[in-house]
C-alpha positions in Angstrom: 3.2 33.8 19.3 4.7 33.2 15.9 4.8 29.7 14.4 8.2 28.7 13.1 8.9 31.0 10.2 6.0 30.3 7.9 6.8 31.1 4.3 3.6 32.3 2.7 2.9 31.9 -1.0 1.0 34.7 -2.7 -2.5 34.9 -4.1 -1.5 34.1 -7.7 0.3 30.9 -6.6 -2.9 29.8 -4.8 -5.0 30.6 -7.9 -2.6 28.7 -10.2 -2.7 25.7 -7.9 -6.5 25.5 -7.6 -7.8 26.4 -11.1 -9.3 23.4 -12.7 -10.0 21.6 -9.5 -13.5 20.5 -8.5 -15.0 21.0 -5.0 -16.4 17.7 -3.9 -17.0 18.2 -0.2 -17.2 21.1 2.2 -17.9 22.3 5.7 -17.5 25.8 7.2 -14.0 24.6 8.1 -12.7 23.2 4.9 -13.1 22.5 1.2 -12.1 19.2 -0.3 -11.1 19.0 -3.9 -11.2 16.2 -6.5 -7.4 15.7 -6.3 -7.7 15.0 -2.5 -6.4 18.4 -1.5 -8.1 20.0 1.5 -8.2 23.8 1.9 -8.3 24.9 5.5 -8.4 28.4 7.0 -6.0 28.7 9.9 -4.7 31.4 12.3 -1.0 31.2 11.6 0.3 33.9 13.8 -0.9 35.8 16.8 0.3 37.8 19.8 -1.3 37.7 23.3 -5.1 38.0 23.0 -5.5 38.7 19.3 -7.2 36.2 17.1 -7.8 35.3 13.4 -10.2 32.9 11.8 -12.4 32.3 8.7 -15.1 30.1 7.4 -16.5 28.9 4.1 -20.1 29.4 3.0 -22.4 29.3 0.0 -20.5 26.4 -1.6 -21.7 24.6 -4.7 -20.5 21.1 -5.0 -19.2 19.5 -8.2 -18.3 22.9 -9.6 -14.8 23.5 -11.1 -12.8 26.5 -9.9 -11.9 28.8 -12.8 -10.8 31.8 -10.8 -10.4 33.1 -7.2 -11.1 36.7 -6.4 -9.6 38.3 -3.3 -11.8 41.3 -2.4 -10.1 44.3 -0.9 -9.4 43.9 2.8 -11.5 46.2 5.0 -10.0 47.8 8.2 -12.6 48.2 10.9 -12.4 50.2 14.1 -14.4 49.5 17.2 -13.6 51.5 20.4 -10.0 50.5 21.3 -9.5 47.7 18.9 -9.2 47.3 15.1 -9.7 44.3 12.8 -9.5 43.4 9.2 -12.0 41.4 7.2 -11.8 40.0 3.7 -14.0 38.0 1.4 -12.4 35.5 -1.0 -14.7 34.3 -3.7 -14.2 31.1 -5.6 -15.5 31.3 -9.2 -16.8 28.9 -11.9 -16.9 31.0 -15.1 -18.7 34.1 -13.8 -20.6 32.4 -11.0 -19.7 32.3 -7.3 -19.3 28.7 -6.2 -17.8 29.3 -2.7 -16.9 32.1 -0.4 -14.4 32.4 2.5 -14.9 35.1 5.0 -11.7 36.0 6.8 -11.1 37.9 10.0 -8.0 39.1 12.0 -7.9 41.5 14.9 -5.3 43.3 17.0 -6.5 42.1 20.4 -7.1 44.1 23.6 -6.2 47.7 23.2 -5.1 47.3 19.6 -1.5 46.5 20.8 -1.3 43.0 19.3 -1.7 41.3 15.9 -2.9 38.2 14.2 -2.7 36.5 10.8 -5.1 34.1 9.0 -4.1 32.1 5.9 -5.3 29.3 3.7 -3.5 26.0 4.2 -3.3 23.4 1.4 -1.1 20.4 2.0 1.2 22.1 4.5 1.7 25.2 2.3 0.2 28.5 3.4 -1.2 31.0 0.9 -2.4 34.6 0.8 -2.3 35.7 4.5 -4.5 38.4 5.9 -3.1 40.4 8.7 -5.0 42.3 11.4 -3.5 45.6 10.1 -4.1 45.0 6.4 -6.9 46.9 4.7 -7.9 50.4 3.9 
């Protein structure tokens, strides 16, 4: 299933939007920023039995985002299915203040696909697809 033609913004646009914002609240499902923005991680596309998700962890409140680093996606194989994982690290100066762990798989038999992305005020950023990675 595909959602209605989602237009994804790239990583740099996400970084530009978030630098200078302060994290004031969090759960594994979201980060809330001082300007009222909420960052969610959502499965935006999938086919059949494939799935994608993510969660936030290791969050430091009241820290200002000065950079976001997208680690290289890793393609993983397990029997008849593959998946991709990626860590996205939110930085204050040189210190990690939050991390998002993303996951997308190709479903039963590796025939399908899924996509996970960050959603900020109805705009989707930096998707990770189940066939991304090296």
